[in-house]
C-alpha positions in Angstrom: -146.7 -124.6 -85.1 -145.4 -122.0 -82.7 -146.2 -118.6 -83.8 -143.3 -116.2 -84.9 -142.6 -113.4 -81.7 -141.6 -109.9 -84.0 -139.3 -108.4 -81.3 -140.1 -105.0 -80.1 -138.4 -101.9 -79.8 -138.7 -99.6 -77.3 -137.2 -95.8 -78.1 -136.8 -93.1 -75.5 -136.7 -89.5 -76.1 -137.2 -86.1 -74.8 -140.7 -85.0 -74.4 -139.4 -81.0 -76.5 -137.7 -83.4 -78.5 -140.6 -85.2 -79.2 -142.2 -82.8 -79.5 -140.7 -80.3 -81.8 -140.0 -83.3 -83.8 -143.7 -83.5 -85.2 -144.5 -80.3 -84.8 -141.2 -79.1 -88.1 -141.6 -82.5 -90.3 -139.3 -81.8 -92.8 -136.6 -80.8 -90.1 -132.9 -82.8 -90.8 -131.4 -82.2 -87.3 -131.2 -85.2 -85.8 -133.1 -85.9 -82.4 -130.9 -87.6 -79.2 -132.8 -90.4 -78.1 -132.7 -94.3 -76.4 -133.4 -97.2 -77.4 -133.4 -100.6 -75.1 -133.9 -104.0 -77.1 -133.5 -107.3 -75.9 -132.3 -105.6 -72.4 -129.7 -103.8 -73.9 -129.5 -100.1 -74.2 -127.9 -98.7 -77.2 -127.3 -94.1 -77.7 -129.6 -93.4 -81.3 -130.2 -90.5 -83.1 -133.6 -90.0 -84.5 -134.8 -88.8 -87.5 -138.1 -88.7 -89.5 -138.0 -89.9 -92.4 -139.8 -89.8 -95.5 -141.7 -87.8 -97.8 -145.9 -88.1 -98.0 -145.6 -90.3 -95.0 -144.5 -87.8 -92.7 -147.6 -85.8 -92.9 -149.4 -89.1 -91.3 -150.6 -90.1 -87.7 -148.1 -93.3 -87.6 -144.8 -91.2 -88.8 -142.2 -93.6 -89.9 -138.4 -93.1 -88.6 -134.7 -93.5 -89.3 -132.4 -94.4 -86.7 -128.4 -94.1 -86.3 -126.1 -95.9 -83.1 -123.5 -93.9 -81.7 -123.1 -96.5 -78.6 -122.7 -98.9 -79.9 -122.0 -97.8 -83.0 -123.0 -101.5 -84.3 -126.8 -102.4 -84.4 -127.3 -106.0 -86.0 -124.6 -105.7 -88.2 -125.6 -102.6 -89.2 -124.6 -98.4 -88.3 -128.2 -97.4 -88.9 -132.0 -98.9 -89.9 -135.2 -97.7 -90.8 -138.1 -98.3 -89.9 -141.4 -97.9 -92.2 -144.8 -97.4 -90.9 -146.4 -98.9 -93.9 -149.4 -96.2 -92.9 -151.1 -96.3 -96.9 -150.6 -100.0 -96.7 -153.9 -102.1 -95.6 -152.0 -105.0 -95.1 -148.5 -103.7 -94.3 -146.5 -106.4 -95.8 -146.3 -105.0 -99.7 -142.9 -103.3 -99.3 -141.7 -107.1 -97.9 -143.1 -108.9 -100.1 -141.7 -106.9 -102.5 -138.2 -107.2 -101.4 -138.2 -111.0 -100.3 -139.4 -111.1 -104.4 -136.5 -109.5 -105.7 -134.3 -111.3 -103.2 -136.5 -114.6 -105.2 -135.4 -113.3 -108.9 -131.3 -112.9 -107.7 -131.7 -108.7 -107.5 -129.6 -107.1 -104.5 -132.4 -106.1 -102.4 -132.3 -104.7 -98.5 -133.2 -107.0 -96.0 -136.0 -106.5 -93.6 -138.2 -107.7 -91.3 -141.1 -106.9 -89.0 -141.1 -105.0 -85.6 -143.5 -103.2 -83.0 -142.9 -99.7 -81.9 -143.3 -98.2 -78.4 -142.0 -94.4 -77.7 -141.8 -93.3 -74.2 -143.9 -96.7 -73.0 -147.4 -95.7 -76.0 -147.7 -98.7 -78.3 -146.8 -97.1 -81.7 -147.6 -100.5 -83.3 -146.3 -102.7 -86.3 -143.1 -100.9 -88.2 -140.7 -102.5 -91.1 -137.6 -102.3 -90.2 -134.9 -101.5 -93.9 -131.5 -102.4 -94.2 -129.5 -99.7 -95.1 -127.7 -99.5 -98.9 -124.2 -98.9 -97.7 -120.4 -100.4 -97.1 -122.3 -102.8 -94.7 -125.1 -103.6 -96.8 -121.8 -104.7 -99.3 -119.7 -106.3 -97.1 -123.1 -108.2 -95.3 -122.7 -110.3 -99.0 -119.0 -110.3 -99.3 -119.9 -107.9 -102.7 -116.7 -105.7 -104.1 -116.2 -101.9 -102.4 -117.8 -98.8 -104.2 -119.8 -96.3 -104.6 -124.0 -96.4 -103.8 -125.5 -93.3 -105.0 -130.0 -92.9 -103.5 -132.4 -92.3 -106.4 -134.5 -89.8 -104.6 -136.5 -88.3 -106.4 -137.8 -88.1 -110.3 -134.7 -86.8 -111.7 -132.7 -90.6 -111.2 -134.6 -91.6 -114.9 -131.2 -92.2 -116.4 -132.2 -89.2 -118.5 -130.7 -85.9 -119.6 -134.0 -84.2 -119.5 -136.0 -84.1 -115.9 -138.4 -86.0 -115.1 -140.1 -83.6 -113.3 -139.9 -80.4 -114.9 -139.8 -81.7 -118.4 -136.9 -79.6 -119.1 -133.2 -79.9 -120.4 -131.0 -80.9 -116.3 -128.9 -79.0 -114.9 -126.6 -81.6 -113.6 -126.3 -85.3 -114.8 -126.1 -85.7 -111.4 -129.9 -84.5 -110.5 -132.0 -87.1 -108.5 -129.0 -88.4 -106.8 -128.4 -88.3 -103.7 -124.4 -88.9 -102.2 -124.1 -92.6 -99.8 -120.7 -94.1 -100.3 -119.0 -91.8 -103.5 -115.2 -92.7 -104.0 -113.4 -91.0 -106.3 -114.2 -90.7 -109.5 -117.3 -92.3 -109.6 -119.4 -89.2 -109.4 -118.3 -88.8 -113.0 -118.5 -92.8 -113.9 -122.3 -92.1 -113.5 -122.4 -88.7 -115.8 -120.6 -90.5 -118.1 -122.6 -93.3 -117.9 -125.8 -91.4 -118.4 -124.8 -89.3 -120.9 -123.3 -92.6 -123.5 -126.9 -94.1 -122.5 -128.3 -90.9 -124.2 -126.3 -89.5 -126.6 -124.9 -93.6 -128.4 -125.5 -95.1 -131.4 -128.1 -98.0 -131.7 -124.5 -100.1 -132.4 -122.2 -98.7 -129.8 -124.7 -99.0 -127.2 -125.3 -102.7 -128.3 -121.6 -103.4 -128.1 -121.1 -101.4 -125.0 -123.5 -101.6 -122.1 -122.3 -104.6 -120.6 -119.5 -103.1 -119.8 -121.0 -100.7 -117.9 -124.1 -102.0 -116.7 -124.9 -105.8 -114.8 -127.3 -105.7 -117.2 -128.7 -109.5 -116.7 -129.5 -108.4 -113.2 -131.1 -104.7 -114.4 -133.6 -107.1 -116.1 -134.3 -109.6 -113.2 -135.2 -106.2 -111.8 -137.3 -105.7 -114.3 -138.8 -108.6 -114.8 -139.5 -107.7 -110.6 -140.7 -104.0 -111.2 -142.8 -104.9 -113.9 -144.4 -107.9 -112.2 -145.2 -106.0 -108.8 -145.9 -102.9 -110.9 -144.7 -100.5 -109.1 -145.5 -97.1 -110.7 -142.9 -95.2 -108.8 -139.6 -97.4 -109.2 -138.8 -96.7 -112.9 -137.3 -93.1 -111.7 -136.9 -93.0 -108.0 -136.3 -95.6 -105.1 -134.0 -97.7 -105.8 -129.9 -97.2 -105.0 -127.2 -96.8 -107.9 -124.1 -99.3 -106.6 -120.9 -99.1 -109.0 -119.6 -102.5 -108.5 -115.9 -101.5 -108.8 -114.4 -105.1 -109.5 -116.5 -105.1 -112.3 -117.0 -101.7 -113.1 -120.3 -101.7 -113.8 -123.7 -100.2 -111.9 -126.1 -102.6 -110.3 -129.7 -101.2 -109.3 -131.4 -102.0 -105.6 -134.4 -101.6 -105.1 -136.2 -99.6 -101.8 -139.7 -99.0 -100.6 -141.6 -100.7 -103.1 -145.1 -100.3 -100.8 -146.9 -99.0 -103.6 -147.2 -102.6 -105.2 -149.2 -105.7 -105.4 -152.4 -103.5 -106.9 -152.2 -100.7 -104.6 -150.5 -97.2 -105.0 -149.0 -94.9 -102.9 -152.2 -93.9 -100.9 -153.0 -97.8 -100.7 -155.7 -97.2 -103.4 -156.7 -99.7 -106.2 -154.2 -100.0 -108.5 -156.0 -102.4 -111.9 -153.6 -105.0 -113.6 -153.2 -103.1 -116.8 -151.6 -99.9 -114.6 -147.8 -100.1 -115.8 -147.2 -101.7 -119.3 -145.4 -104.7 -119.4 -141.5 -103.0 -120.9 -142.1 -101.1 -118.2 -140.6 -96.7 -118.9 -137.3 -94.7 -118.7 -134.3 -94.1 -121.0 -132.5 -97.1 -119.7 -135.2 -99.6 -120.0 -136.4 -97.6 -123.6 -132.2 -98.5 -125.2 -131.8 -101.7 -123.8 -135.5 -103.4 -124.4 -134.4 -101.6 -128.5 -131.4 -104.3 -128.7 -133.3 -107.6 -130.2 -131.4 -109.7 -128.4 -131.8 -108.2 -125.2 -135.7 -108.0 -125.7 -135.2 -111.6 -126.0 -133.8 -112.1 -122.8 -136.0 -109.9 -121.3 -138.9 -111.8 -122.7 -137.6 -115.4 -121.4 -136.5 -113.8 -117.7 -140.8 -112.6 -117.9 -141.6 -116.3 -119.2 -140.1 -117.5 -116.6 -141.2 -115.8 -113.9 -144.5 -116.4 -115.0 -144.3 -119.1 -115.3 -142.9 -120.5 -111.4 -142.3 -117.6 -109.6 -145.1 -114.8 -110.4 -148.5 -118.0 -109.7 -150.8 -117.8 -107.2 -149.8 -121.4 -106.2 -146.4 -120.4 -105.1 -147.3 -116.7 -103.8 -150.0 -118.2 -101.9 -148.2 -119.9 -99.0 -145.6 -117.0 -98.4 -148.9 -114.5 -98.5 -150.6 -116.0 -95.7 -147.4 -116.8 -93.0 -146.9 -113.6 -93.7 -149.7 -112.5 -92.5 -150.3 -115.2 -90.4 -147.4 -113.5 -88.2 -148.6 -109.7 -88.4 -152.1 -110.9 -87.3 -152.2 -110.7 -83.3 -149.7 -107.2 -83.4 -152.4 -106.0 -86.0 -154.9 -106.4 -83.7 -152.9 -104.1 -81.4 -151.5 -101.3 -83.7 -153.4 -98.3 -82.9 -153.3 -97.1 -86.0 -154.2 -100.1 -88.3 -156.9 -102.0 -85.6 -160.4 -99.5 -86.6 -159.3 -100.8 -90.5 -158.8 -104.3 -89.6 -161.6 -106.3 -91.9 -159.3 -104.9 -94.9 -156.6 -106.3 -93.3 -157.8 -109.5 -93.2 -159.3 -109.0 -96.9 -155.9 -108.6 -98.2 -154.1 -111.4 -98.3 -157.3 -111.9 -101.3 -156.8 -109.3 -103.0 -152.5 -109.2 -103.6 -153.7 -113.2 -104.8 -156.1 -111.5 -107.5 -154.0 -108.6 -108.3 -150.7 -111.3 -109.2 -154.5 -113.4 -111.5 -154.8 -110.3 -113.1 -151.3 -108.9 -113.7 -150.4 -112.2 -115.6 -153.0 -112.2 -117.9 -152.1 -108.7 -118.9 -148.0 -109.0 -119.0 -148.8 -112.5 -120.9 -151.2 -110.4 -123.5 -148.6 -107.6 -123.7 -145.3 -109.5 -124.0 -144.9 -109.6 -126.9 -146.6 -107.2 -128.6 -143.5 -103.5 -128.1 
């Protein structure tokens, strides 16, 4: 079978602008640049993205297109360095896994990048969650909030300083917000925290797509993403249904490794997860039974070594020739070769832990 080719993006940036961008890594001022792909030229705004990754040698980038304004049916893209993931695959594996569970999830693809002719190696291109994300999927119009820090925990209390929040919108960043939806989100968070058990059970389905939330919960528990319960997601309010849905984002700290690439044992995140909304949902007997049924189905069919092995190895083979040329990975190539077996071993251990603990909460 012919090896799948990974797209190559070439960025050209004024040398002074590039030096300043790398000097002031926390700057939010965009830099004008040019991107070339398939013999076409695109004028772009360029910005460093991410948090801890900004301090690393290999940077992640945000690109917004302004001439032409659309690239691959998007007006902006994210290029993730995946620097701390020795496999470079975890984020894509996770987002694809969510899609297989019928959870709204960004499209992703591997690309290679050069900047002013210098090889920057392999990147993961992530689709932006915005109005075009909805349009491409024929989804209803609605608002999108980005959960950017630990205060997006569906609680009245801050996850950062353990004090009462000064705003119930703390932890969220506006992406696409329609009139009145900020107030809807505030009211939703307030209700989640103040409804009686009976009120919660009677009303939650009107405000939250519970079935999709449970599918997301199954996914995040299986892959063991610790951060995703309180941020690393987009919140979409569907105007047709009036209900909220979660869209996962940035899932590199998964499949047995944490955000720094260190080993995360298969029992690190409990089988019922956490955050206020999850706790209240699983306190409802009928919803808890639905969650357990969904989880058992995924543990028996998708989160298995048999199901994931060909997916993991095919992705690994696709990356292999490009990884050998990546200046940030080639010195750690042995660990890259070992990662598929590591991921499959994690699946086995994680499955055993979940099955042993699924009925104990």
